[in-house]
LUMSE-383662 format. One record per residue (C-alpha): residue in one letter; residue number from 1; x, y, z. Coordinates in steps of 0.001 Angstrom, whole numbers. Layout:
N
a  NUM  X  Y  Z $
...
This chain:
126
m  1  -1713  -14414  -617 $
k  2  1954  -13422  -861 $
i  3  3723  -10702  1057 $
t  4  7061  -11489  -653 $
p  5  6734  -9021  -3574 $
l  6  6154  -6207  -1124 $
l  7  9209  -7123  898 $
t  8  11259  -6699  -2268 $
l  9  10186  -3054  -2214 $
a  10  12474  -2492  741 $
l  11  15422  -3076  -1606 $
v  12  14332  -573  -4279 $
l  13  15635  3003  -3893 $
a  14  15683  6795  -5473 $
g  15  12935  9651  -6561 $
c  16  9400  11074  -6087 $
s  17  6340  12453  -7993 $
s  18  2682  13414  -7471 $
n  19  -792  13033  -9013 $
d  20  -4355  13105  -7689 $
y  21  -6541  10056  -7221 $
q  22  -9164  10003  -4504 $
v  23  -9797  6560  -3053 $
v  24  -13068  5742  -1376 $
k  25  -13218  5125  2353 $
p  26  -13152  1474  3400 $
f  27  -16514  -259  3636 $
a  28  -15417  -3708  4834 $
s  29  -17731  -5376  7330 $
s  30  -16685  -5558  10978 $
e  31  -16602  -9364  10678 $
d  32  -14214  -9180  7707 $
i  33  -12044  -6619  9497 $
e  34  -11745  -8827  12571 $
m  35  -10911  -11887  10456 $
v  36  -8237  -10028  8456 $
q  37  -6752  -8518  11635 $
q  38  -6256  -12050  12945 $
q  39  -4941  -13280  9608 $
f  40  -2216  -10600  9464 $
a  41  -1495  -10342  13196 $
e  42  1991  -11831  12827 $
v  43  3043  -9971  9660 $
e  44  5738  -7399  10439 $
n  45  5074  -3777  9370 $
l  46  1503  -4624  8308 $
d  47  -1518  -3357  10241 $
v  48  -5260  -3727  9755 $
s  49  -7177  -850  11342 $
d  50  -10618  -1115  12909 $
d  51  -12005  1011  10070 $
g  52  -10769  -1217  7225 $
y  53  -7370  105  6153 $
i  54  -4650  -2460  5495 $
s  55  -1403  -528  5936 $
y  56  2153  -1568  5155 $
y  57  5095  721  5872 $
t  58  8767  246  5173 $
w  59  11806  2470  5717 $
n  60  14920  2966  3619 $
e  61  18397  3218  5040 $
e  62  20157  6495  5744 $
g  63  21667  7970  2597 $
f  64  19314  6254  145 $
r  65  16310  7548  -1831 $
w  66  13308  5549  -2971 $
n  67  12946  4762  -6708 $
t  68  9551  6260  -7569 $
s  69  8776  4179  -10645 $
a  70  9716  941  -8885 $
i  71  7592  1868  -5860 $
k  72  4624  2666  -8084 $
k  73  4902  -558  -10092 $
m  74  5434  -2905  -7162 $
s  75  2792  -1199  -5004 $
n  76  274  -1569  -7799 $
e  77  1173  -5214  -8391 $
w  78  902  -6083  -4700 $
a  79  -2310  -4176  -4010 $
c  80  -4107  -4950  -7279 $
n  81  -2995  -8572  -7698 $
e  82  -1981  -10127  -4391 $
m  83  -4478  -8155  -2284 $
i  84  -7394  -7862  -4736 $
e  85  -9558  -10177  -2621 $
y  86  -9392  -7678  243 $
l  87  -10191  -4741  -2020 $
q  88  -13236  -6652  -3255 $
h  89  -14405  -6919  364 $
g  90  -14189  -3161  892 $
f  91  -10721  -2719  2370 $
v  92  -8365  74  1299 $
i  93  -4648  -664  982 $
k  94  -2163  1976  2194 $
i  95  1473  1390  1299 $
g  96  4027  3784  2742 $
f  97  7689  4270  2010 $
k  98  9411  6283  4714 $
g  99  12607  8222  4204 $
k  100  14081  10349  1425 $
g  101  11875  10438  -1628 $
g  102  9298  8366  197 $
r  103  5591  8406  -461 $
e  104  2361  6775  576 $
e  105  -32  5237  -1936 $
h  106  -3661  4248  -1381 $
f  107  -5488  1605  -3400 $
d  108  -9183  822  -3576 $
l  109  -10978  -1597  -5885 $
n  110  -11882  1117  -8387 $
r  111  -8267  2196  -8825 $
c  112  -7189  -1373  -9490 $
t  113  -10034  -2436  -11765 $
n  114  -9815  695  -13908 $
n  115  -6039  264  -14338 $
t  116  -5530  3977  -13883 $
d  117  -2008  5378  -13866 $
e  118  -3098  8029  -11411 $
t  119  -1904  7672  -7864 $
n  120  -3030  8893  -4501 $
e  121  244  9555  -2825 $
n  122  1743  11778  -226 $
k  123  5409  12626  169 $
v  124  6827  11229  3388 $
d  125  10374  12298  4114 $
g  126  10484  11111  7666 $
């Protein structure tokens, strides 16, 4: 499992857009959740909630905007490739980009296996 591609996201900046995709709620077992919480305990900006969300948030610097297409591509690659094992166990991945043009994307197994271009995102300008 590699976190490196996601860290590259912090360097990508500019735009925003919106579509509708409804992810399912997490259904990971409590044993899996506890194991993954321990596994990622030392990873900065990454949190595993008690209800099965794996969340990663990053912030851009003052005066910059996020690059929407780069965010979408890299989020999809990280969630659907690097983190697919977790999606298969019922986790939901939330990736958030805070600041101008920021957004939050959610990934479940269905979104990744169907290779849909739709996103479940929310603008986050703060």
